[in-house]
C-alpha positions in Angstrom: 0.0 0.0 0.0 1.5 3.3 -1.1 1.6 6.3 1.3 1.6 9.9 0.3 1.3 13.2 2.1 -1.7 15.2 0.8 -1.2 19.0 0.9 -4.8 19.9 1.8 -6.1 20.0 5.4 -7.7 16.8 6.6 -10.9 18.7 7.5 -11.3 19.9 3.9 -11.0 16.5 2.3 -14.0 15.5 0.3 -12.7 12.8 -2.1 -9.7 10.6 -2.8 -7.1 12.2 -5.1 -6.3 8.8 -6.6 -9.6 7.3 -7.5 -12.0 10.2 -6.8 -14.0 8.2 -4.2 -15.8 10.0 -1.4 -15.6 7.0 1.0 -12.8 8.2 3.3 -12.1 6.6 6.7 -10.4 8.4 9.5 -8.3 6.0 11.5 -7.3 7.9 14.6 -5.4 4.9 16.1 -3.0 4.9 13.0 -3.4 8.6 12.6 -4.3 8.2 8.9 -7.1 9.0 6.5 -7.6 6.0 4.1 -9.7 5.6 1.0 -12.1 2.6 1.5 -12.2 1.8 -2.2 -8.6 1.8 -3.4 -6.8 1.7 -0.1 -4.8 4.9 -0.8 -3.5 6.6 2.3 -4.6 10.2 1.8 -3.2 11.8 4.9 -0.5 10.6 7.3 0.2 11.9 10.8 -3.4 12.9 11.5 -3.6 15.2 14.5 -5.8 13.9 17.4 -7.7 16.9 18.7 -9.1 15.0 21.6 -7.9 15.1 25.2 -4.7 13.5 26.3 -6.5 11.1 28.7 -8.7 8.1 28.1 -11.9 7.2 29.8 -13.7 3.8 29.7 -17.0 4.8 31.3 -19.0 7.9 32.1 -17.8 8.1 35.7 -14.1 8.3 34.6 -15.0 10.8 31.9 -16.7 13.1 34.4 -13.8 12.9 36.8 -11.1 13.5 34.2 -12.8 16.2 32.1 -11.4 19.6 32.6 -13.7 22.2 31.0 -15.1 25.5 32.1 -18.4 27.2 31.4 -19.5 27.4 27.8 -18.8 30.6 25.8 -21.8 32.9 25.7 -22.4 36.2 24.0 -24.6 37.4 26.9 -21.5 38.4 28.9 -19.2 41.2 27.7 -16.1 39.0 27.9 -18.0 35.9 26.7 -17.5 34.2 30.0 -13.8 33.7 29.6 -12.8 35.5 32.8 -12.7 34.1 36.3 -14.2 35.3 39.5 -12.6 35.4 42.9 -15.1 33.9 45.3 -16.3 36.1 48.1 -15.9 33.4 50.7 -12.6 34.1 52.6 -11.6 30.4 52.7 -8.8 28.5 51.0 -9.1 25.4 48.9 -9.3 23.2 52.0 -12.1 25.2 53.6 -10.0 26.9 56.2 -10.5 30.5 57.0 -7.9 33.0 55.8 -5.8 35.1 58.2 -6.4 38.8 58.5 -3.5 39.7 56.2 -4.6 37.1 53.6 -8.1 38.5 53.7 -6.9 42.0 53.0 -4.8 40.7 50.2 -7.7 38.7 48.7 -9.9 41.9 49.0 -7.4 43.9 47.0 -7.1 41.1 44.4 -10.9 40.9 44.1 -11.2 44.7 43.7 -8.6 44.9 41.0 -10.1 41.8 39.3 -13.4 43.6 39.0 -11.8 46.7 37.6 -9.7 45.0 34.9 -12.7 42.9 33.7 -14.0 46.1 32.1 -10.8 47.7 30.6 -12.1 50.2 28.0 -15.1 52.2 26.9 -16.4 49.5 24.5 -16.4 46.8 27.2 -18.1 49.2 29.6 -20.7 49.8 26.9 -21.2 46.1 26.3 -21.4 45.3 30.0 -24.1 47.9 30.6 -26.1 47.0 27.5 -26.0 43.3 28.1 -27.2 43.8 31.6 -30.2 45.8 30.1 -30.9 43.0 27.7 -30.8 40.5 30.6 -33.3 42.6 32.5 -35.7 42.8 29.6 -35.4 39.1 28.7 -36.0 38.0 32.3 -38.9 40.4 32.7 -40.6 38.9 29.6 -39.5 35.3 30.4 -37.8 35.0 27.0 -35.9 31.8 26.1 -32.1 31.5 26.0 -32.0 31.6 22.2 -33.7 35.1 22.1 -31.2 36.3 24.8 -28.2 35.1 22.7 -29.5 36.5 19.5 -30.2 39.9 21.0 -26.7 40.0 22.4 -25.2 39.1 19.0 -27.3 41.9 17.3 -26.0 44.5 19.8 -22.4 43.4 19.4 -22.8 43.9 15.6 -24.2 47.4 16.2 -21.2 48.2 18.4 -18.8 46.8 15.9 -20.3 49.0 13.1 -20.1 52.0 15.4 -23.8 52.5 15.4 -24.2 53.3 19.1 -22.5 56.6 19.2 -25.0 59.4 19.8 -27.9 57.0 20.6 -29.4 55.7 23.8 -27.9 52.4 25.0 -31.3 51.4 26.5 -33.1 52.1 23.2 -30.6 50.0 21.1 -30.7 47.2 23.7 -34.6 47.1 23.7 -34.6 47.2 19.9 -32.1 44.3 19.7 -34.5 42.2 21.9 -37.4 43.1 19.6 -35.4 42.2 16.5 -34.4 38.9 18.1 -38.0 38.1 18.9 -39.0 38.8 15.3 -36.2 36.8 13.8 -37.0 33.8 16.0 -40.7 33.9 15.4 -41.7 34.8 18.9 -44.8 37.1 19.2 -43.8 40.1 21.2 -45.1 43.6 20.5 -43.3 46.9 21.0 -45.7 47.6 23.9 -44.4 44.4 25.6 -40.8 45.5 25.1 -41.5 49.0 26.3 -43.3 47.8 29.4 -40.2 45.7 30.4 -37.7 48.5 29.7 -37.3 52.1 30.7 -37.6 53.3 27.1 -40.7 54.5 25.3 -42.4 52.7 22.5 -41.5 55.5 20.1 -37.8 55.4 21.0 -37.7 51.6 20.6 -39.4 51.8 17.2 -37.0 54.5 16.0 -34.0 52.4 17.1 -35.5 49.2 15.5 -35.9 50.9 12.1 -32.4 52.3 12.4 -30.8 48.9 13.2 -32.7 47.1 10.5 -31.6 49.6 7.9 -28.0 49.9 8.9 -27.4 46.2 9.6 -29.4 45.1 6.5 -31.5 42.7 8.4 -34.5 40.8 6.8 -37.3 40.8 9.3 -40.0 38.3 8.4 -43.6 39.5 8.9 -45.5 38.2 11.9 -48.1 35.5 11.2 -51.4 35.3 13.1 -50.6 31.8 14.2 -47.6 33.0 16.2 -50.0 34.9 18.5 -52.3 32.0 19.2 -50.0 30.3 21.8 -49.5 33.6 23.5 -53.2 34.3 23.8 -54.0 30.8 25.0 -51.3 30.9 27.7 -52.4 34.3 29.0 -56.1 33.3 29.0 -55.3 29.9 30.6 -57.2 28.0 27.9 -56.7 24.3 27.1 -54.4 23.1 24.4 -57.5 22.0 22.4 -58.5 25.7 22.0 -55.0 26.5 20.6 -55.1 23.6 18.2 -58.5 24.5 16.8 -57.5 28.2 16.5 -54.4 27.2 14.6 -56.5 25.1 12.2 -58.9 28.0 11.6 -56.0 30.4 10.8 -54.5 27.8 8.4 -57.7 27.5 6.5 -58.2 31.3 6.5 -54.7 31.8 5.2 -55.3 29.3 2.4 -58.4 31.2 1.4 -56.5 34.6 1.6 -58.7 35.8 4.4 -55.7 37.1 6.4 -54.3 39.3 3.7 -54.5 43.0 4.7 -55.6 42.2 8.3 -53.7 42.8 11.4 -52.2 39.5 12.8 -53.3 40.2 16.4 -56.9 41.0 15.4 -57.5 37.9 13.3 -55.6 35.7 15.8 -57.8 37.0 18.6 -60.9 36.3 16.5 -59.8 32.7 15.8 -59.1 32.2 19.5 -62.6 33.5 20.3 -64.2 31.1 17.8 -62.2 28.2 19.2 -63.2 29.0 22.7 -66.9 29.0 21.7 -66.5 25.7 19.8 -64.8 23.9 22.7 -67.3 25.3 25.3 -64.5 27.2 27.1 -66.1 30.5 26.6 -64.2 33.7 26.8 -65.7 37.1 26.3 -64.6 39.5 23.5 -63.5 42.0 26.1 -61.2 39.5 27.9 -59.5 38.5 24.6 -59.3 42.2 23.5 -57.4 43.2 26.6 -54.9 40.4 26.1 -54.5 41.0 22.4 -54.4 44.8 22.9 -57.0 45.4 20.1 -60.5 46.8 20.3 -63.6 44.7 20.7 -64.9 46.1 17.4 -61.9 44.6 15.6 -62.5 41.2 17.1 -66.2 41.4 16.2 -65.5 42.3 12.6 -62.8 39.6 12.1 -65.1 37.1 13.8 -68.0 37.9 11.4 -65.7 37.5 8.4 -64.3 34.2 9.5 -67.8 32.8 10.4 -69.3 33.8 7.1 -66.4 32.7 4.9 -65.6 29.4 6.7 -69.4 28.6 7.1 -69.4 28.1 10.8 -72.7 27.6 12.6 -72.2 29.3 16.0 -74.7 28.7 18.8 -74.3 31.6 21.3 
């Protein structure tokens, strides 16, 4: 069997340079990449990127693994820095002496100071804390939190923050993340969870979308159904029927030109009547933040076009 060094990186290999086959086998014990069709040794001296230790069961793997916390964009230094514990004890649990406590106090103080070294890091630290506050207030998932942090970091990298409110850009980043991930949250929801007005958030949102060249998909009525069902504490059957009603209405082009919240509220109202879990139009209107007249009009359109027979 002939052996030959191949100049490309082992990660970029797609096919055998000898026969063109894509059936390549990586043999980490022999440190080689071998073609399974012709037996040609494509790469010798393959680097093992794994740990230097071996484990034969899960218990050994947990004991020998040496890893820290995962990297995250929600912290200004991505979680790479360490923290000096506030407990004045050594590794054995013994209390430190007076001189050692004073020394640890000074180290802890300087460690806090050097974590935020320049103006950009101070900006990021403050903005990410604002995003954390908004995300926790709205009970947003971790994916929204991470996406909003990445959006704000891009805005800082493009120098879009100068002359604008950090709170406004942070709130707009959360709103953009919700829209990108398909989570139904309105500007009123974001404004209620932050210290910024709805007008300021909308202005910052339009600015970021324009400057960062983002594509924001339009909201669909079906994205609001789960939110309304949870806030009205209705059964899952109501949400399922409302989703089916909206799907049929979308196929018949009944949702075109209508506000997504209004038609989603009307579908939830019809589903509540069909399942016997009655909710008044006023209750749904307060949750959906639309008027009762809007729900009534959308309700009449859906009942007439979808041929529902409603017994009130």
